[in-house]
LOLO-660254 format. One record per atom (N, C-alpha, C, O, CB): residue in one letter; x, y, z. Coordinates in steps of 0.02 Angstrom, whole numbers, plus 50000, padded with zeros to 5 digits. Glycine has a CB too. Layout:
! residues N
AXYZ/...
//
This chain:
! residues 359
M532695416054588/M533275420654600/M533465422254671/M534015424754686/M533145426854568/G532975420654714/G533015421254794/G533595416054799/G534145417454823/G532235418854842/A533375409054770/A533775401754789/A534555403754782/A534975403154827/A533575394554729/R534635406154723/R535245409254695/R535685414454723/R536295415054723/R535075411854643/R535115418654754/R535665423654815/R535945421554860/R536505423154878/R535415428354855/A535365415154899/A535385413854956/A536215408954953/A536715409954986/A534605410254978/A536095403854901/A536735401954902/A537415403754884/A537955400754890/A536695398554882/G537185411254853/G538075416554837/G538165417554916/G538675415654945/G538025427354782/L537645420454946/L537675423055003/L538225417355055/L538805418755069/L536845424055027/A537905411655073/A538195405655089/A538915404455059/A539395403955097/A537735400455067/A538955404055015/A539655404354974/A540125409755001/A540685407655016/A539525406054895/L540015416355010/L540425420455031/L540535419555107/L541105420855127/L540205426655012/L540065417355154/L540025416955216/L540535410855218/L541085412455238/L539275416255244/A540475405255205/A540975400055182/A541775402255180/A542205399955218/A540755397855108/A541875406555135/A542355408355106/A542815414255152/A543375416655142/A542085410255040/G542185415855221/G542645419755252/G542665425955250/G542225427855211/G543125418355238/P543005431055277/P543065439455267/P543645439255219/P544175436255223/P543255444655343/P543375443555170/P544025445955101/P544515447655134/P544555450055191/P543895452855045/T545035446055086/T545585448755100/T545885454655073/T546075454955014/T545925444855095/L545925459055113/L546385466655073/L546915464755024/L547165459155022/L546885471755134/Q547035468554992/Q547705470054940/Q548345467654989/Q548375469355048/Q547795479954915/A548805463954960/A549425463154994/A549815468154985/A549915470054927/A549755457854979/Q550175471655048/Q550485476255053/Q551075474455101/Q551035471255153/Q550075481355068/L551765477955064/L552435477555116/L552365485255154/L552065490555142/L553345476455066/Y552775482855199/Y552645489255237/Y553575487855271/Y553885483255297/Y551755489055307/V553695495155252/V554315498655279/V554565503355344/V554545509555345/V554415502055235/P554825498955397/P554795505255435/P555505510055425/P555995506455420/P554685503155515/N555615515855422/N556075520555402/N556255524755480/N556015529755507/N555705525455336/Q556675521055494/Q556915521855583/Q557075528155589/Q556885530755641/Q557595517555613/D557435532255545/D557875535855563/D557395541755546/D557585547455558/D558585534855532/D556685540655514/D556335546055475/D555815545955527/D555605551755532/D556095544555392/A555565542455563/A554785540855599/A554345541955546/A554015547155543/A554545545955667/T554305536355491/T553895535255442/T554035528055434/T554505524655455/T553985539655381/V553375525955388/V553275518755359/V552945520555281/V552495523955254/V552675513555413/S553425516455266/S553285518055180/S552875512655149/S553215507555146/S554015518255132/V552325511955126/V551965505355098/V551955505155021/V551775509454981/V551195504955123/I552245497855011/I552355494854938/I551965490754907/I552015485254935/I552865491654931/D551565490454858/D551095486854827/D551665482254799/D552095484654763/D550575490854777/P551655474354821/P552215469554805/P552105466154758/P552485461254761/P552385465554851/D551655465854698/D551245465354641/D551795470254587/D552235468154550/D550365468654658/T551585476754598/T551895481254561/T552315483454559/T552515485554504/T551755484454555/R552725484254618/R553345487354641/R553155492654662/R553665494754688/R553865488354597/R552755496654670/R552825504354646/R552545508054741/R552095505454774/R552055506654554/L552795511954757/L552675514854802/L551935517454826/L551645520754783/L553065518554793/L551645516654879/L551005519054868/L550875522854908/L550425526554888/L550565515254865/R551085524054971/R551025530055006/R551785529455064/R552225525255064/R550145530455047/T551685535355109/T552285536455150/T551825537855221/T551535543255227/T552845543455120/V551785533355266/V551435534055331/V552105540155367/V552695538655369/V551305524555378/G551845545955389/G552265550255451/G552005547155518/G551395546055523/G552085559455452/L552385545755563/L551995543755630/L552095549355670/L551835548955726/L552265536955669/R552325553455659/R552425562055690/R551715564255720/R551645567555772/R552645568655618/R551235562155681/R550675564155677/R550345562155743/R549995565855779/R550385561955619/Y550515555555753/Y550125550155804/Y550615554755887/Y550535551555939/Y550425537955778/G550975559955893/G551335561555934/G551865558355969/G551985560056027/G551045563255961/V552235553355936/V552575549855941/V553375553255948/V553785550655986/V552375545855894/G553525558455913/G554155563555914/G554565560955850/G554325556555815/G554675563155993/D555025563155841/D555525563155779/D555975554855794/D556145550455754/D556165571655785/N556055555555880/N556535549455867/N556165542155882/N556465537755913/N557235550255918/A555545541355860/A554975537055865/A555405528955853/A555295523855886/A554305539555798/K555835529555806/K556265524755786/K555935517955777/K556125513555815/K556795524455832/P555325515955720/P555085513055698/P555575507755663/P555985508755618/P554715516455672/H555385500555705/H555705495755693/H555475489455626/H555745488155572/H555725493755759/H554975487055653/H554755479955641/H553995480955627/H553635484055667/H554925474555708/V553745478055569/V553025475355569/V552765470355551/V553065466855511/V552705478055546/Q552155468555572/Q551735463855552/Q551265462955539/Q550935465055587/Q551705461355568/V550855460355495/V550195461055459/V549905456055479/V550175450655491/V550175461555387/E549195457455486/E548645452755490/E548785448355417/E549095449455366/E547845457055496/P548335442255445/P548175438555375/P547915440255333/P548025438655275/P547895434155371/D547255446255367/D546915448155298/D546965454455288/D546595458055254/D546225446655291/G547505456055321/G547585462955296/G547305467355332/G547545472955328/G547355464155236/S546875466755367/S546435470755417/S546905474155463/S546625479555473/S545925466055460/A547465474055496/A547835477455538/A548515478355521/A548765475455473/A547805474955594/W548905483355567/W549685482255545/W550055485855603/W549995491755622/W549895485955463/Y550475480555626/Y550745482155689/Y551405485455684/Y551745483755635/Y550805476255729/V551665490055725/V552345491255711/V552535493655799/V552165496155842/V552465497955640/T553385491255800/T553695492855857/T553805500055861/T553815503055807/T554275489355863/L553875502755901/L554525510755911/L554855510455962/L554585511556017/L554235518855922/I555475508855957/I555965509055997/I556085515256047/I556135515556109/I556465508155956/G556095519356001/G556265527356048/G555795529456070/G555935532856119/G556525533856014/A555085529156057/A554685529456092/A554185525856137/A553635527756157/A554555531556069/G554545519256149/G554335513156184/G553715511456189/G553395511556241/G554515512956242/K553385509056102/K552525508356096/K552635502756063/K553185502056037/K551985514356054/V552135497356056/V551795495255988/V551305498055977/V550865499656017/V551615489155979/L551345499455892/L550595502755885/L550135497055821/L550355494355771/L550705512955848/K549385497055853/K549115496255810/K548745500155756/K548265503655772/K548905493655830/L549015499455663/L548595502455634/L547985499455592/L548025493555575/L548925505755605/D547455502955576/D546945500955526/D547195500555454/D547685504255443/D546385505755529/P546955496755397/P547135497155339/P547005506155308/P547235508355255/P546715491055304/N546635509555352/N546855517755328/N547355520755366/N547365526655383/N546265523055332/D547755516355379/D548345520355429/D548175523955483/D548425529455495/D548745525355395/E547675520855526/E547405525755600/E547545522155641/E547345516255644/E546645528055618/V547935525355683/V548085522855763/V547505517855779/V546985520655763/V548065529755825/V547365510955805/V546725509955833/V546925507955901/V546465506355938/V546265504755795/G547465507755925/G547635503855977/G548545503756001/G548875504355950/G547325496655952/S548855503256043/S549365504956069/S549605500756162/S549345500656217/S549225513056065/V550085498456138/V550325495456219/V551225499856228/V551705500356190/V550415483056215/D551095501756288/D551885505756300/D552285498956341/D552095495656389/D551835514956365/M552855498656303/M553425493956320/M554075496456327/M554175501256290/M553485489256274/E554475495056357/E555215497756368/E555515492756288/E555395486856278/E555655494656470/V555815496356252/V556325496656211/V556005489356167/V556315484056169/V557165496556254/P555215490356120/P555175484756072/P555475482156015/P555735485955973/P554755484856054/G555475477156012/G556015476355950/G555555470855902/G555195472855856/G556915472555979/L555645463255920/L555475460455837/L554655458955872/L554515458455932/L556075450955794/I554255458455820/I553405455855811/I553365447255807/I553725444355767/I553015459555725/A553125445355829/A552765438155809/A552085436355808/A551895434955865/A552975433455847/L551575435955758/L550905434355759/L550835427455772/L551075423455733/L550565436055701/H550395424955845/H550085417555827/H549655416055753/H549195419255728/H549525416155888/P549865412155738/P549485409755681/P548465408455704/P547985408055665/P549965401255658/S548465408255769/S547725406055758/S547405409955821/S546805411255825/S547575396855760/K547885411655870/K547705412955913/K547615420255930/K548075423555906/K547985409755941/D547085424755971/D547245433155968/D547785433756004/D547655437256053/D546675438555999/L548465431656005/L548965434956020/L549505437655979/L549555435855920/L549165432056055/M549865441556003/M550515444655982/M551075445556053/M551025447956109/M550295452755946/F551765441356004/F552355441356051/F552735447956004/F552705449855945/F552855432556059/V553155450556076/V553595456656058/V554355457356099/V554435461256146/V553125463556077/G554745454156081/G555455455656094/G555665462656110/G555295467556107/G555815453656038/R556415462856131/R556595468156142/R557125470056102/R557485465656078/R556685468756199/S557255476656090/S557795478756041/S558475476556064/S558665475856122/S557815486556031/M558875475355996/M559545474556003/M559995481856033/M560595481356048/M559775472055931/S559685487256037/S560015493556041/S560105495656090/S560545499656103/S559805497956015/A559565492556146/A559565492656203/A560385489756270/A560705484456265/A558915488956200/V560445493356304/V561065490856339/V561035487156373/V561545483656373/V561375494056367/N560395484856432/N560175478856461/N559495481756475/N559285485956515/N560615475856527/P559135476556410/P558465477756400/P558105471356455/P558385465956465/P558285477156310/P557455473156485/P557275467356529/P557285460756465/P557215460656404/P556395469056574/P557445454256533/P557445448056508/P556695445556482/P556525439556482/P557735443956562/R556365449856465/R555565447456453/R555245448156385/R555345453056350/R555095451656498/I554905443656369/I554455444756312/I553775447756324/I553585447256383/I554365438556280/A553465449856293/A552835454656307/A552385449356264/A552585446656212/A552865464056273/V551735448256296/V551105443856262/V550575448756256/V550365451556307/V550805436956309/I550385449756207/I549985456456190/I549185453056161/I549185448556118/I550495461956118/R548745454956182/R547975452456154/R548045456156085/R548515460156082/R547185455456208/R547695455656035/R547825460155973/R547365463155951/R547415468355918/R548055457555921/S546865460255965/S545945464855964/S546005469556002/S545865474855975/S545185460955998/D546155469856051/D546095476156085/D546575479756129/D546555483356179/D545625475656119/M547205476256074/M547995477356131/M547965479456206/M548055484756236/M548495483856104/T547775472156225/T547885472756293/T548575469256314/T548715463656293/T547295469856331/L549055473456361/L549575467856376/L549395462456423/L549195464156479/L550175470756403/L549455456656408/L549365449656454/L549625447856494/L549435445456547/L549405444856436/D550295449056467/D550765444556509/D551725448356505/D551845452756463/D550685434856463/E552115446656538/E552935447856513/E553165439756532/E553225438156591/E553495455456570/V553255435756487/V553695432056509/V554455430756514/V554825431456466/V553525429056494/D554695428556580/D555445430756603/D555805422956572/D555805416956586/D555535432456711/L556035426656533/L556565419456485/L557155418256514/L557515414056488/L556865421056399/L557375421856577/L557905417656625/L558655418956582/L559155415856601/L557675407656631/F558695424356515/F559335424356471/F559175430856448/F558605432556433/F559455418156411/P559895436156442/P559645440856442/P559665443656365/P559685439756318/P559915444156493/R559645451056356/R559485451456276/R559065446756233/R559265444156181/R560085451156243/P558345445956266/P557955440056197/P557795444956130/P557415449756137/P556985435856228/H558015443856083/H557825446156016/H557465442955962/H556945445655941/H558315447455990/G557675437555936/G557545434455880/G556755430855912/G556735429355972/G558255429055853/I556225429955872/I555615426955903/I555275424055824/I555375425855767/I555075433455954/A554925419755847/A554475415655802/A554155411455841/A554285409855899/A554815411855748/V553615409255795/V552995405955816/V553045398255793/V553065398955732/V552325409855784/H553075392255804/H552945387655757/H552225387155736/H551785388355777/H553155381655780/P552085385255668/P551515384655631/P550805380255684/P550225382055685/P551805380055558/A551015376255709/A550545372955742/A550375378155795/A549845380855781/A550765366055766/G550655380355851/G550505387555864/G550515386255941/G550165389355981/G549745390955828/A551105379655963/A551155378056032/A551645380656065/A551635382556124/A551175371956041/V552115380756023/V552665384556033/V552995390056010/V552955391455950/V552965381856030/L553395394156055/L553735401556033/L554555399156047/L554805395156086/L553435409656092/Y554755402556008/Y555625402256009/Y555665408256014/Y555335412255982/Y556115399355946/V556125409556059/V556605416256083/V557305412656063/V557465406656063/V556555418956184/A557695419156044/A558225419256043/A558835423456061/A558915428556026/A558195418156007/S559385421856120/S559785428656143/S560195431356117/S560505427556079/S560065428656191/L560375436356117/L560925442356084/L561535439956127/L562095438856103/L560685452056100/G561345439156207/G561905438756248/G562035433256266/G562565433856295/G561905442156298/T561865427156268/T562035420356273/T561935416956224/T561655419856177/T561785417456316/N562125409556217/N561955405356139/N561535399656175/N561685393756183/N562775401556087/Q560985403056192/Q560385400256227/Q559805401656175/Q559805406656138/Q560255403856304/I559225396256175/I558585398956127/I558125395056203/I558205390356241/I558445394456015/A557725399756193/A556955397756248/A556545396756184/A556485399656130/A556525405656315/T556235390356217/T555435387656182/T555125389156249/T555295387756307/T555295377856150/V554545392656220/V553965395856273/V553205391356233/V552975390856176/V553915407456266/G552975388356314/G552335384056276/G551915389856294/G551885393056346/G552035375156310/V551525390556229/V551015397356218/V550435397056288/V550235401756322/V550495396556126/D550235388856295/D549545392956329/D549685392756419/D549355395356464/D548635387556304/Q550405387956424/Q550475387756506/Q551205394856503/Q551305399456543/Q550785376856546/G551445393556465/G552115399856481/G552575397056509/G552965401356530/G551995406356532/E552795390456523/E553435386156535/E553785386956490/E553645385356432/E553385379456542/V554485390356514/V554975389856471/V555685384156474/V555845380956525/V555155396356473/R555915383856432/R556365377956424/R556965381256379/R556905384556327/R555935371056385/L557455379756406/L558055383656365/L558595378256333/L559095375756360/L558505389056421/L558475377756303/L559265375756233/L560005376556250/L559935382456268/L559285381756160/N560565375656258/N561005379656262/N561455376356209/N561615370356212/N561245380756331/V561675381256154/V561995378856110/V562835378756115/V563085384256117/V561755382056061/P563205373956117/P563705373956116/P564355380456074/P564195384056026/P563625368156102/G564995380456101/G565395385656069/G565425389956083/G565085392256128/G565375386956024/M566095394856032/M566245403056062/M565375406556064/M564875403856041/M566905408855988/A565415412156094/A564725418356080/A564585418056018/A564985418755973/A564845426856093/K563935416856012/K563665416055931/K563375422555915/K563515425055860/K563035409855916/G562875426755966/G562585432155950/G561905431355896/G561805433355839/G563145436055923/F561575428255936/F560865425855887/F560605431455873/F560755436455906/F560245421155920/V560275431555835/V559745438455811/V559135437055778/V558655440455795/V560075443555757/H559075433855744/H558455431255708/H558185425655709/H558555420755705/H558495431555656/A557565424855714/A557375417255705/A556755416355645/A556455421055620/A557075414255784/A556675410255631/A556125409655572/A556135401955583/A556575398055600/A556345412955483/V555365401055563/V555155390855574/V554945391255496/V554575395555474/V554215386955647/S555215386655460/S555085383455416/S554015383255403/S553595382655448/S555565376455436/P553925383755345/P553175381555344/P552845377755367/P552325378855399/P552985380255307/D553165371155351/D552805364155365/D553135363255466/D553025357955495/D553235355855287/G553345366755486/G553665367655551/G554145361255565/G553965357455609/G553085368555609/S554705359855532/S554855354155538/S555735357555560/S556125353955591/S554625348855467/M555915364055539/M556455366455538/M556545373055586/M556115377455583/M556575367155473/L556975373555618/L557005381355643/L557765384355638/L558275381955662/L556745382055726/A557675389855603/A558155391955555/A558385400255604/A557935404455609/A557715392655460/V559175401855640/V559305403755690/V559805408855642/V560095405655598/V559505398455747/T559975417455645/T560695419755612/T561095421755673/T560845425955711/T560655426655556/A561495419955683/A561985421955734/A562655427655710/A563125425855674/A562305414655759/E562615430955724/E563145436455687/E563845436055696/E564255436555650/E563015443355709/L564015434955765/L564685435455805/L565095427155763/L565695426555773/L564485435055916/T564845423055732/T565115418855684/T564855416355616/T564755411155585/T565215414055715/D564785423155608/D564325422955539/D564125416055513/D564415413155467/D564715426355478/S563645413755547/S563265406555536/S562435408355525/S562105413555525/S563385400855614/L562315401755517/L561515401855515/L561555395255537/L561855390855506/L561045403555441/F561195394355599/F561105387555642/F560375384755600/F559995389055577/F560975389355744/V560205376955590/V559625373755580/V559515371655641/V560045371055672/V559615368755532/F558975370155676/F558785365455701/F558135359055700/F557575360855680/F558835368155737/D558175356455708/D557725349155681/D557185348655748/D557305346555805/D558345340155673/L556465351755718/L555985351955748/L555485345155768/L554925345255795/L555735356355717/A555795340455749/A555355331955767/A555045333055821/A554455331355821/A555825324455784/N555315335955879/N554845339355937/N554965346555948/N555485349355967/N554945335956007/P554305349155932/P554555355755926/P554915358456007/P555385362356016/P553875360655898/L554535355056052/L554925358656123/L555515355656128/L555775357656180/L554565357556198/V555825352356104/V556395351956105/V557015351956034/V557335346856021/V556355346956140/P557085357456000/P557435358355956/P558125354655960/P558385353956016/P557445364455951/K558425352355904/K558945348155915/K559415351955849/K559135352855795/K558715339055911/L560045353755859/L560485357255809/L560615351655764/L560745345955785/L561165360755839/A560565353555691/A560665349855663/A561325349955617/A561635345455589/A560165349255644/R561405356755620/R562155360655568/R561995368155570/R561525371955582/R562195358055466/G562675368555550/G562785376855568/G562995378155491/G563235373455459/G563525379455638/L562925383155466/L563045384355372/L563165392455393/L562915395955437/L562135382255297/P563775394055329/P564405398155335/P563985404555320/P563525402655283/P565115396255279/M563935409155329/M563525414555289/M564265419855267/M564855418355264/M562785419255350/P563905426555254/P564305433455225/P564355435755302/P564065432855348/P563825439855160/D564655439855307/D564845444555369/D564195447055401/D563765449155362/D565305451155345/G564055447055464/G563625449355493/G562735447055464/G562375451155436/G563875456355491/P562555440955477/P562055436955455/P561385440955499/P561395441155561/P562235428155473/F560875443755460/F560415447055523/F559685444455496/F559435441155542/F560465457155529/E559355444555454/E558815442555466/E558545435555400/E558755435555343/E558405449755471/S558205431855419/S557905425855380/S557375424155344/S556995428555366/S557845422055410/A557015420955303/A556675420855270/A556535411255235/A556945408355200/A556905426755233/F556045409155251/F555915402255199/F555565403155149/F555055406455161/F555565396455226/T555645401155086/T555205403855045/T554585397555065/T554685392655100/T555535404854959/P554095399055039/P553405396155060/P553375389855045/P552935387255078/P552815399355031/D553725384554999/D553885377454995/D554405374055035/D554485367955034/D554045376354934/G554965380955094/G555115379055132/G556135374755095/G556615372755129/G554365375155158/R556025375055009/R556435374155001/R557125380254984/R557665379854955/R556205370054970/A556835384655012/A557595388655017/A557675394455079/A557125397155088/A557725393254939/I558045396355113/I558075401555168/I558535408155137/I559115408255116/I558465397955242/F558015413755143/F558845418855098/F558665421155168/F558165421255204/F558875426255002/V559635424055174/V559805430555242/V559915433055208/V560055431655150/V560295431455302/T559875439255246/T560335446055234/T560905448855281/T560765450955337/T559885451755233/A561505448755258/A562135449855278/A562505457855290/A562995460955270/A562465446155229/L562045458555327/L562155466955349/L562885469755350/L562955475555333/L561865468355429/N563375466655367/N564085468255353/N564435468655297/N564925472055282/N564395464855378/A564015463655259/A564405460555194/A564115463955126/A564305464055067/A564275451655189/N563475466855167/N563065472155093/N562715465755056/N562695467154996/N563795477455018/R562435459255068/R562575453855019/R561915451355054/R561745452855111/R563365449055016/V561565446955006/V561105442855025/V561145435454993/V561035434354933/V560505446055011/A561295430855035/A561315421755048/A560815420155024/A560325423855030/A561325418255122/V560765413254983/V560285407854980/V560365401755020/V560835399154989/V560245405854919/V560295399655044/V560305391455063/V559675388655014/V559205391854991/V560115389755161/D559865380155007/D559545377154958/D559535371055023/D559985366955036/D559935376254872/T558975371855052/T558795365555106/T558725359455084/T558645354955126/T558175366255141/R558735357655008/R558875349954969/R559415347154994/R559305341755020/R559005349854889/N559905348854996/N560615349154966/N561095353155022/N561685351455022/N560595353554886/W560895358455073/W561055363355130/W561865367455073/W562405369155096/W561305357355232/S561645367855006/S562225371654974/S562015378754996/S561435380755002/S562305370654888/V562615382555009/V562445391154988/V562825393954947/V563405392854929/V562485396255041/R562275399654926/R562515404354862/R562545410954879/R561985412854897/R562045404154800/V562975415454881/V562855422554892/V562755424754842/V563085422854794/V563285426154921/L562305429254837/L562175432854793/L562525439454752/L562665444654782/L561745433654816/P562635438754686/P563085446254675/P563065451654699/P562515454054714/P563055448854625/E563535454654707/E563545459954734/E562895467254674/E562895466554613/E564515460954739/H562455472954706/H562115475154681/H562095481454728/H562205481454789/H561635471154665/A561905487454681/A562055494654711/A561465496754772/A561485500654820/A562025500654641/G560925492254746/G560405492854786/G560345489754853/G559835490254887/G559955491154754/F561195484554880/F561165482754923/F561755486754967/F562345487654950/F561135476454912/G561375489055036/G561775493155074/G561595492855146/G561215497055169/G561755499755051/Q561925486855194/Q561605486155248/Q560915483555244/Q560385486255262/Q561635491755277/P561015477755217/P560195471855221/P560075471355263/P560555469155295/P560065464755205/H559555472455297/H559245473055362/H558645466455375/H558625460955402/H558875480955364/G558205471055336/G557265466255362/G557245463055279/G557545465055229/G556195474455389/I556865458455285/I556845452855228/I555955448655223/I555815445355273/I557565446055256/A555605448755188/A555015446255158/A554755443055097/A554825446355045/A554755449755160/L554455436755092/L554365434955039/L553575438055024/L553155439655067/L554525427455037/S553515438454958/S552745440954922/S552325435454941/S552555430254966/S552705441754829/H551645436754930/H551095432454973/H551075424154915/H550915418254926/H550095438354978/D551325427654856/D551345421354822/D551885416754807/D551815411654774/D551155422454773/G552605419254841/G553215416854831/G553685417154791/G554205414054784/G553205412854831/S553305423754746/S553865424154672/S554495427954688/S554985427154653/S553515428754599/R554505432254743/R554935436854771/R555125438454829/R554695440254869/R554815440854757/V555835438154848/V555835439754902/V556135447054914/V556595448554876/V556105434754932/F555935451854962/F556175458754965/F556705460055014/F556845456355060/F555645463154978/V557025466454999/V557645465055071/V557435474255063/V557275478155018/V558865460555053/G557585474355149/G557665482955168/G558295483455182/G558575479555220/G557235486355233/N558595488555150/N559235490655181/N559225495955193/N558815500055172/N559755489955151/R559815497455243/R559825504755297/R560295509955262/R560105515855262/R560205503055385/H560855508355233/H561125512655189/H561475517055250/H561635522755234/H560555516455135/Q561585515455306/Q561875518255349/Q562605519255386/Q562665513955416/Q561575516855374/L563055522355398/L563625520755415/L563675517955494/L563385520655541/L564005526455401/G564095512155499/G564085509455569/G563725500855571/G563295499355530/G563595515455618/G563885497655607/G563775491755607/G563135488955619/G562675492555600/G564135489755641/V562965482855648/V562355479055657/V562075481655735/V561475480655748/V562535470455651/H562355483855767/H562155485655842/H562035492355843/H561815494355897/H562675484055896/D562135497155795/D562145504355774/D561365506655762/D561175506655703/D562615505355704/H561005508155802/H560315510155803/H560305516155817/H559795518155844/H559895506955844/A560775520355806/A560675526255824/A560575531655762/A560385537455770/A561215527655866/G560685529755722/G560715530155646/G560955538155638/G561365540855675/G559905528155605/G560635541155583/G560855548655593/G561515550155538/G561595555155504/G561115549955683/R561925544655541/R562335545255474/R562315541155422/R562625535855418/R562925545155483/P561895543955373/P561505538755311/P561955539955258/P562045545855243/P560645540855283/A562405533855213/A562525535555159/A562185536255113/A562485537055060/A562815533455146/G561425536255112/G560845535955060/G560345533855088/G560365530655140/G560925531955004/T559775535555054/T559075532955088/T559125526555068/T559565524055033/T558345536255065/G558445522755105/G558525516655118/G558245514855059/G557965518655020/G558265513955178/T558345507255051/T558085505154983/T557765498954991/T557845495555042/T558635504554931/V557445497454951/V556845487454948/V557155486354871/V557065488854816/V555445487954945/V557605480454902/V557605478554827/V557325471354826/V557375467154871/V558385478854790/A557025470854766/A556475463454759/A557035459354719/A557435462054682/A555555464554702/I557025454654728/I557415448054725/I556945442354705/I556555440254748/I557755446354796/C556975438354614/C556655434654596/C556825426154622/C557295422354610/C556685436454533/V556235425354661/V556565418454689/V556825413754647/V557285410054662/V556105414454725/Q556495413754585/Q556805406754528/Q557415408154526/Q557835405054559/Q556545406054443/S557635414954470/S558245416154453/S558445419354502/S559045420154489/S558365418954396/L558325422154559/L558745424454591/L559165431054560/L559745432654575/L559085419054605/N558695434754510/N558905440954492/N558575445554534/N558085443654567/N558805442354423/V558795451754536/V558625457754541/V558365461654510/V558585465654469/V558915459854550/D557575460354538/D557015464354501/D556935471654496/D556925475354447/D556445462654527/T556855473054575/T556895480054561/T557075483054616/T557155479254664/T556325483154538/V557205490654626/V557605494654690/V557115500354683/V557025503754632/V558565497154680/L556815500754738/L556285504954756/L556845510454826/L557135508454877/L555455498854790/S556815515454805/S556955521054856/S556665522154914/S556435527554898/S556885526154834/V556505521454964/V556115522655018/V556495526655087/V557075528155073/V555855515655034/G556325528155142/G556525531855204/G557325533055230/G557765532755187/G556195528055257/H557415533755264/H558015534955275/H558155527255363/H557885527355419/H558065545655290/Y558675522255332/Y558835517555393/Y558125511955385/Y557965509655440/Y558875522755481/A557825510355346/A557445503755313/A557615500055352/A558215499155357/A557575500855243/A557145496355398/A557315492855453/A556995485255436/A557065482355382/A557025496655521/G556635482355498/G556155477755491/G555585476555457/G555055478655482/G556025477155529/L555585472255381/L554985473955344/L554345469755360/L554445463955378/L555145473455272/G553705471955355/G553185466255361/G552595465955285/G552335470555254/G552715468155444/M552535457955276/M552115459655222/M551345454055258/M551305449655302/M552575456955129/T550905456855218/T550315453255212/T550555446455193/T550875445655141/T549815456355162/P550405441355233/P550715432755247/P550415430955172/P550135434855133/P550265426455332/A550565424555164/A550435421555110/A549725418055113/A549395417655165/A550985417155097/R549575416055059/R548915412955083/R548895406155078/R549245403455034/R548335415155048/P548545402855117/P548435395655135/P548525394455046/P548335397554996/P547565393155184/G548975387455059/G549135383054984/G549415388454944/G549075390054895/G548385379354939/T549835390754952/T550405394354910/T550915391854912/T551325395354881/T550565400454923/A551315384054950/A551655381354973/A551975379254921/A552505376454930/A551455378055012/A551715380154855/A552005375454817/A552765379854777/A552985385154800/A551345372254760/A553095376154710/A553675381154721/A553435387954676/A552955388254638/A554485377454693/P553935393454691/P553795399654691/P553805400954612/P554265399454574/P554285403854737/K553255403654597/K553115408354526/K553775410354501/K554265411054538/K552645415854540/P553785411754401/P554225414754381/P554055422754391/P553475424554389/P554345412254318/C554445426154398/C554435432154391/C553965433954344/C553995431054289/C555005434354380/A553435439254358/A552955443054269/A553455447054267/A553495451154221/A552015448254264/
//
């Protein structure tokens, strides 16, 4: 019996800490709340009120990211000028003060988090924050040499960070260890880069461009030097994008068109999903941990891409679940007002196979 127990303990230690239940976090920017959804059952688990942490009605929770093991989650508060860290019981365990924080990217292996700036600010600092996640210490602010840093993504190998500018046709590559910055100039008319995503295998960088209604795809054969491979037409106001775990598709929200598009990366065809009542200024996007569904957060507000003031709801926010295999809408959930940047417990290692059918 003793030998069996020892073997069992050794197996548990080898497997590492247990992963908590996968959860989808939806920041409701107009309500100062975060809705928490079970992505497997597509049910609302709870709504986290942020006012109890003293941030006020105008906190504007904007984007969430989640630790791979579910042990903590992070939310940027545009109005309060803070990045909060909360535990699985939704208690604040750390925070960093930061002017107009926007999108978050977690490093895949280091104890680091990178935070850009909100597009709502007229003249935000041209810097990104580097934060140590374990104790929420602001380690550095990297000057990117261009205005309005917004879209942000880390290469899966962990050596390079990509930051896209809303104000210029430039993308910065930042060395994670030394902080060196290189700028890539993208030719042509003003693009208005909004969001950046890297394919799971690290071979491609996808960047949405709201002003040209395009998705730009860059080859990352050399991760430090992205090379523009193609531009693809998108519906009006492409906003956020997400690769499926197998890298065969890119889903893109189109905020002004009230539509969602999907790109087949094998032949670069673009398909626009049918209209649906659940779509209303689709903003945030996240893939389920098993790759079977894509979740889209919808603002349902009056106003355009840059209208972060809110307060003019056409309805409550929604989260729409789409089956990746069939591209059919599976579920529509009502959440708070102005559903913004979604955060999901990341995909487990080894889930890069073709998506499963929806149960």
